[in-house]
matplotlib code that plots the C-alpha trace (Angstrom):
import matplotlib.pyplot as plt

x = [36.8, 34.7, 35.5, 34.8, 36.9, 35.5, 36.8, 38.8, 37.0, 39.3, 39.6, 41.4, 40.8, 40.6, 37.0, 37.3, 35.2, 36.9, 36.4, 32.5, 32.6, 34.9, 32.3, 29.4, 31.2, 31.8, 28.2, 27.0, 29.7, 28.7, 25.0, 25.8, 27.9, 25.1, 22.3, 25.0, 25.7, 22.0, 19.9, 20.0, 20.1, 18.8, 19.0, 16.1, 12.7, 10.1, 7.8, 8.1, 5.2, 6.1, 3.5, 1.8, 0.8, 4.4, 5.2, 2.5, 4.1, 7.6, 8.9, 9.9, 8.7, 9.0, 6.3, 7.2, 10.2, 11.6, 14.5, 18.4, 21.2, 23.7, 25.8, 23.4, 22.1, 18.4, 16.4, 12.7, 10.9, 8.9, 9.4, 12.5, 14.3, 13.7, 12.8, 15.2, 14.4, 12.4, 14.0, 13.2, 12.4, 13.3, 17.3, 17.1, 15.8, 18.6, 20.3, 16.3, 16.8, 13.1, 13.5, 15.8, 16.3, 16.0, 18.4, 17.7, 21.4, 23.8, 27.4, 29.3, 31.1, 34.8, 36.9, 38.8, 37.3, 34.7, 31.2, 29.0, 29.1, 26.9, 24.6, 25.6, 29.5, 28.9, 31.1, 28.8, 29.1, 26.9, 25.2, 24.4, 24.8, 21.5, 20.9, 17.9, 16.8, 16.0, 14.2, 15.7, 13.7, 14.4, 12.2, 13.6, 11.7, 15.1, 16.1, 19.4, 20.5, 21.8, 23.3, 22.0, 23.0, 20.6, 21.1, 22.5, 19.4, 19.1, 17.7, 20.1, 19.8, 21.0, 24.1, 25.0, 28.1, 28.1, 31.1, 30.8, 27.5, 25.7, 23.0, 19.4, 16.9, 14.0, 11.9, 12.0, 10.3, 9.5, 8.7, 5.9, 5.7, 3.8, 6.3, 4.9, 6.8, 4.5, 6.0, 7.5, 5.1, 7.0, 10.3, 10.8, 13.9, 15.3, 12.6, 12.7, 9.0, 6.6, 4.4, 6.2, 6.0, 2.2, 3.5, 5.3, 1.6, 0.0, 2.1, 1.0, -3.1, -3.2, -0.9, -3.5, -6.4, -5.2, -4.5, -8.1, -9.8, -7.6, -7.9, -11.9, -11.6, -9.4, -11.7, -14.9, -13.8, -13.1, -15.4, -17.0, -16.9, -18.8, -20.1, -16.3, -14.3, -12.9, -12.0, -9.5, -9.0, -5.9, -7.1, -7.1, -3.3, -2.0, -4.8, -4.6, -1.3, -1.9, -4.5, -1.9, 0.5, -1.9, -3.5, 0.3, 1.0, -1.8, -1.9, 1.3, 1.3, -2.2, -0.1, 2.5, -0.2, -1.8, 1.1, 2.7, 5.7, 6.8, 10.4, 10.5, 13.0, 10.4, 7.7, 10.1, 11.0, 7.3, 6.6, 10.2, 9.2, 5.7, 7.4, 9.6, 6.5, 4.6, 7.1, 6.4, 3.6, 5.6, 8.1, 8.7, 10.2, 12.2, 13.3, 16.8, 15.3, 13.6, 15.5, 17.4, 16.0, 18.6, 18.2, 19.2, 17.2, 14.0, 11.6, 13.2, 13.5, 10.0, 8.5, 10.4, 8.9, 5.3, 5.6, 6.7, 4.4, 1.1, 2.8, 2.8, -1.0, -2.0, -1.2, -3.9, -4.8, -7.2, -10.3, -12.1, -15.9, -18.2, -20.5, -23.8, -25.4, -29.4, -31.5, -34.7, -37.0, -40.4, -41.6, -40.7, -38.5, -35.0, -32.6, -29.1, -27.8, -25.0, -22.9, -20.3, -21.1, -18.8, -21.2, -24.1, -22.1, -19.1, -20.0, -21.9, -24.6, -25.7, -28.0, -27.0, -30.0, -30.6, -33.2, -35.4, -37.0, -35.2, -32.4, -34.4, -37.6, -35.3, -33.4, -36.8, -38.9, -36.6, -36.6, -40.7, -41.8, -38.3, -38.8, -36.0, -35.9, -35.1, -36.0, -37.8, -40.1, -40.3, -43.4, -45.1, -43.5, -45.4, -48.5, -49.0, -47.8, -45.4, -41.7, -38.6, -34.7, -34.8, -32.5, -30.7, -29.9, -25.8, -25.0, -21.0, -20.5, -17.3, -14.2, -13.8, -16.9, -16.5, -19.4, -21.0, -22.8, -26.3, -26.3, -27.6, -26.1, -28.6, -27.2, -29.0, -29.9, -28.7, -31.6, -35.5, -37.3, -36.4, -32.4, -33.2, -34.5, -31.7, -29.2, -31.2, -31.9, -28.5, -30.2, -31.1, -34.9, -36.2, -39.4, -39.6, -42.9, -43.7, -43.3, -39.4, -38.5, -36.2, -34.2, -30.4, -29.4, -26.5, -26.0, -22.1, -20.7, -18.1, -15.9, -16.3, -12.7, -12.7, -15.3]
y = [-8.0, -6.5, -6.7, -3.6, -3.8, -4.2, -6.2, -4.8, -6.2, -5.4, -6.8, -10.2, -11.4, -14.8, -15.5, -17.9, -18.3, -16.3, -13.1, -13.7, -14.3, -11.9, -9.5, -11.0, -10.5, -6.9, -6.0, -8.2, -6.4, -2.4, -3.3, -4.3, -1.5, 1.1, -0.3, -0.2, 3.3, 4.5, 2.2, 1.8, -1.8, -3.1, -7.1, -9.5, -10.8, -9.1, -11.7, -14.5, -17.7, -20.5, -23.7, -23.4, -26.9, -28.3, -26.7, -29.1, -31.9, -30.9, -29.8, -26.6, -25.8, -23.0, -21.8, -18.8, -16.5, -13.9, -11.4, -10.6, -12.1, -9.7, -10.3, -8.8, -12.0, -12.4, -15.5, -16.4, -19.7, -21.2, -18.8, -19.1, -20.8, -24.3, -24.6, -25.7, -29.1, -29.1, -29.4, -31.7, -29.9, -32.7, -33.2, -29.5, -29.2, -31.1, -30.9, -29.8, -26.1, -24.9, -22.5, -22.7, -20.1, -21.0, -19.9, -19.3, -19.7, -20.4, -20.7, -17.8, -16.8, -18.4, -15.8, -17.9, -21.0, -23.5, -21.8, -24.2, -27.9, -31.0, -31.5, -35.5, -34.5, -33.8, -30.1, -27.9, -24.8, -21.7, -22.9, -26.2, -26.6, -27.5, -28.4, -26.7, -26.8, -23.2, -21.5, -18.6, -16.1, -14.6, -16.4, -19.7, -23.0, -24.6, -25.4, -25.9, -27.0, -24.5, -25.2, -22.5, -22.0, -23.3, -21.9, -24.1, -22.8, -24.8, -24.2, -24.3, -24.1, -22.1, -24.1, -25.6, -24.3, -21.5, -21.0, -20.4, -19.4, -16.2, -16.4, -14.3, -15.8, -17.2, -17.9, -18.8, -22.4, -22.6, -26.1, -25.4, -27.7, -30.3, -31.2, -29.5, -26.6, -23.5, -20.3, -17.2, -14.4, -12.0, -13.4, -10.4, -11.2, -8.8, -7.4, -5.2, -5.0, -4.3, -6.6, -9.5, -9.8, -10.0, -9.0, -5.9, -5.4, -5.8, -3.3, -1.1, -1.5, -1.5, 1.6, 3.4, 2.1, 3.2, 6.8, 6.8, 6.1, 9.1, 11.7, 11.2, 11.4, 14.5, 16.1, 15.7, 17.9, 21.0, 23.6, 24.8, 28.2, 27.6, 24.9, 24.2, 25.8, 24.3, 26.7, 26.0, 28.5, 28.9, 25.8, 23.5, 24.0, 21.0, 18.6, 20.9, 20.0, 16.5, 16.0, 17.9, 15.3, 12.3, 13.8, 14.6, 11.2, 9.6, 9.9, 8.8, 5.6, 4.8, 5.0, 2.9, 0.1, 0.9, 0.9, -1.7, -1.8, 0.0, -0.1, -1.4, 1.8, 4.2, 2.8, 2.5, 6.3, 7.6, 5.4, 7.2, 10.3, 9.8, 8.6, 11.9, 14.5, 12.5, 12.8, 16.6, 15.1, 12.6, 12.8, 9.4, 9.4, 11.6, 11.7, 9.7, 7.2, 6.1, 2.5, 3.0, 0.9, -2.2, -4.0, -7.5, -7.3, -5.9, -7.9, -6.2, -2.7, -2.6, -4.3, -2.3, 1.4, 0.0, -0.9, 2.7, 4.2, 2.8, 4.1, 7.5, 7.5, 6.1, 9.8, 11.1, 15.2, 15.5, 16.7, 19.1, 18.3, 14.9, 14.9, 12.5, 11.4, 11.6, 8.5, 8.3, 6.3, 7.0, 10.0, 13.3, 11.3, 11.4, 10.0, 9.3, 8.1, 9.8, 7.5, 9.9, 11.8, 14.9, 15.4, 16.5, 18.0, 19.7, 20.2, 23.0, 21.2, 22.3, 20.8, 20.9, 20.9, 21.2, 21.0, 21.4, 24.8, 28.3, 29.5, 32.2, 30.1, 27.2, 29.6, 31.0, 28.6, 25.9, 27.0, 27.1, 24.4, 21.5, 20.1, 18.6, 16.5, 12.8, 10.4, 8.3, 11.7, 12.7, 11.5, 13.0, 16.6, 16.3, 14.6, 17.5, 20.8, 21.0, 23.2, 21.0, 22.6, 26.3, 27.0, 29.9, 30.3, 30.7, 32.6, 31.8, 28.7, 28.3, 27.5, 24.4, 22.9, 22.3, 24.4, 22.5, 24.2, 24.8, 23.5, 25.6, 25.7, 26.4, 26.3, 24.0, 25.5, 23.4, 24.4, 23.2, 19.9, 18.8, 19.0, 17.8, 14.4, 14.3, 13.9, 11.2, 9.3, 9.8, 9.7, 13.0, 13.4, 15.7, 16.1, 18.0, 18.5, 17.9, 21.8, 21.3, 18.9, 16.1, 17.2, 16.2, 16.6, 15.6, 16.8, 19.0, 18.4, 20.5, 20.6, 23.1, 23.8, 23.8, 26.2]
z = [-15.9, -18.9, -22.5, -23.6, -26.8, -30.2, -32.8, -35.2, -38.6, -41.7, -45.1, -45.1, -41.5, -41.6, -39.4, -36.1, -33.6, -31.4, -33.1, -33.0, -29.5, -28.3, -30.3, -28.2, -25.0, -26.5, -26.6, -23.5, -21.3, -22.7, -21.7, -18.5, -18.0, -19.6, -17.5, -14.3, -14.8, -15.4, -13.4, -9.8, -8.8, -12.1, -11.0, -9.8, -10.5, -12.9, -12.3, -9.9, -9.2, -6.9, -7.3, -3.6, -4.2, -4.5, -0.9, 0.9, -1.0, -0.1, -3.3, -4.2, -8.0, -9.9, -11.9, -13.9, -13.1, -15.5, -14.4, -14.6, -12.6, -11.1, -13.9, -16.2, -17.6, -18.2, -18.1, -18.9, -17.5, -19.0, -22.0, -23.3, -20.8, -19.4, -15.4, -13.1, -11.3, -8.6, -5.0, -2.4, 1.1, 3.1, 2.1, 2.4, 5.9, 8.2, 11.4, 12.5, 11.2, 11.1, 7.6, 4.8, 2.2, -1.5, -4.3, -8.2, -9.2, -12.7, -12.7, -13.4, -16.2, -16.7, -18.5, -21.1, -19.8, -20.9, -20.4, -22.8, -23.0, -24.1, -21.1, -21.1, -20.3, -16.9, -16.9, -14.3, -17.4, -17.6, -20.9, -22.3, -25.9, -27.8, -31.2, -32.8, -36.2, -37.3, -40.5, -42.9, -42.2, -45.0, -47.3, -47.7, -46.4, -45.6, -42.0, -40.4, -37.2, -35.0, -31.7, -28.8, -25.2, -23.0, -19.7, -17.0, -14.1, -10.8, -7.1, -4.5, -0.6, 1.7, 3.5, 0.5, -1.8, -3.7, -4.9, -8.7, -8.7, -9.3, -6.8, -6.3, -3.4, -4.2, -1.2, 2.4, 3.5, 6.6, 8.7, 11.1, 14.7, 12.9, 10.2, 7.3, 5.0, 4.1, 2.2, 4.8, 2.9, 4.6, 2.6, -0.4, -3.0, -4.8, -7.1, -10.2, -10.7, -7.5, -9.0, -8.9, -5.3, -3.4, -0.2, -1.9, -3.6, 0.0, 1.2, -1.1, -1.3, 2.8, 3.1, 0.4, 2.1, 4.9, 3.3, 1.7, 5.4, 7.3, 4.4, 4.0, 7.9, 7.7, 4.8, 6.5, 9.3, 6.7, 7.0, 3.8, 2.4, -0.4, -3.0, -4.1, -1.6, 2.2, 5.0, 7.9, 10.7, 12.7, 15.0, 11.9, 11.3, 12.1, 10.8, 7.4, 6.9, 7.6, 5.2, 3.0, 3.3, 2.5, -0.6, -1.6, -1.5, -2.1, -6.0, -6.3, -4.8, -6.6, -9.7, -8.8, -7.8, -11.2, -13.3, -15.7, -14.5, -10.9, -9.3, -5.9, -5.2, -6.3, -3.9, -1.2, -2.3, -2.0, 1.3, 2.6, 1.8, 3.3, 6.8, 6.8, 6.3, 8.6, 11.3, 12.1, 14.0, 15.8, 19.0, 19.0, 15.9, 13.6, 9.7, 10.8, 12.3, 9.5, 7.3, 4.4, 1.2, 0.6, -2.7, -1.7, 1.3, 0.5, 2.9, 6.2, 5.0, 3.8, 6.7, 9.1, 7.1, 6.8, 10.7, 11.0, 8.4, 10.2, 13.4, 12.4, 10.6, 14.0, 15.5, 16.5, 16.3, 18.7, 17.2, 18.9, 18.7, 18.4, 15.8, 16.5, 13.4, 14.1, 12.8, 11.9, 14.2, 12.2, 10.3, 12.3, 14.7, 15.1, 17.8, 19.1, 22.0, 24.5, 25.7, 27.8, 30.7, 29.5, 26.7, 29.2, 31.8, 30.0, 26.7, 24.6, 22.2, 18.9, 16.4, 12.9, 10.4, 6.5, 4.5, 1.1, 2.4, 2.2, 4.2, 5.5, 6.1, 7.8, 10.0, 11.5, 12.0, 13.6, 17.1, 17.0, 15.4, 16.3, 19.0, 21.3, 24.4, 25.3, 23.1, 25.6, 26.7, 22.9, 22.8, 25.9, 24.8, 21.4, 22.5, 25.3, 23.3, 25.9, 24.7, 24.3, 24.6, 23.8, 20.4, 19.7, 15.7, 15.6, 12.3, 12.9, 14.8, 16.7, 14.6, 15.9, 14.2, 10.3, 8.9, 6.4, 3.1, 3.5, 7.4, 10.1, 13.5, 16.4, 19.9, 23.1, 26.3, 29.0, 31.5, 31.9, 32.1, 28.8, 29.4, 32.5, 30.8, 28.5, 31.1, 32.6, 29.8, 28.1, 24.8, 22.4, 20.3, 17.9, 16.5, 13.0, 11.6, 7.8, 7.2, 7.1, 4.3, 4.0, 7.0, 7.6, 11.1, 13.4, 17.2, 17.3, 20.9, 21.1, 24.9, 26.9, 27.0, 23.2, 23.3]

ax = plt.figure().add_subplot(projection="3d")
ax.plot(x, y, z, "-o")
ax.set_aspect("equal")
plt.show()
């Protein structure tokens, strides 16, 4: 029961330890009540580091741990509190079990009972009394002995008695077929800061990388109206909303990654919001199929949501075009491979080109000067001054093609000797003379059903 009644201080009160203890309980319980009222799941680890080398030696040892127990007690080891003793793993893996969960524990408060004792008395109390010399901070150099309550922290293993203890799941250790021990890195204890869990940070980094990659891919498919404005057509609605969804959530996730303190439920809500929006593009998964946040079981809910997000982000909105970049193999000669038959038999091809020459000159001179043929026969075409594939400038390319700023588009005629050589060789080559300086090109393949 909470102690929410303050001590009444009045003139003539005979001061006793009970007065100060009751006042301490009032402050502690009032603070705990306020935290529970204002914060969702205020307890857990704010930092956690386990000595990885100790696992290989058959021990579980804590290097650093800070946080709050579910009853509000703060702990900080090895800073303010002594570290709990290590546990021998062989003693905890009995009856052929292959995995064991370990907990950070401390005895519960015993209302009206003994909560502090000397260490050598043998009582399992919440605190041990420890004498420490403290100096007067008001200027005096005199030191006086003061009894301080040291927390009785310990590590308990799954299967042991938890009676009378406050617990926080610490780690899961697995025994391999060879008898060696290792940490289960998918196990996530109750965290109050995502930076305390390498697994949570790994989930966040991996998700951000996928979003950056997917967003870059979708952004590259946008048409450019001018230097600063992208253009979307009616056929790009799905891509537009997918890109909008990604660009809306990516800055928020990036903020959580780099903030000094980020709560797990905040990360989960952002991931849940992203997943809910992405279910718009999925027939297999709906918004009500997404998991709920469970503070004491962060591992299962985060891993399930991560798996669903990756599946949703793999939702493919079919591209209606294929862009094949042309690579320079020698001066004025650029080539690319065409490795699919449907690109040659059932598609419209466009040459996209930009250069340092003025736009009007590029439009007028490209059909006359640029020669297109198979890469295999391009040298013969140049040497004998033969015509290549006929090109026609297209001022307004089909809306399926993401028009890039300063690029001009030329449709390629799928007839003639030069075209037949492309079909046989399954490659494409372009000769661009020096009059068209610093060209950049790509071959656009637009399936006939899209065109």
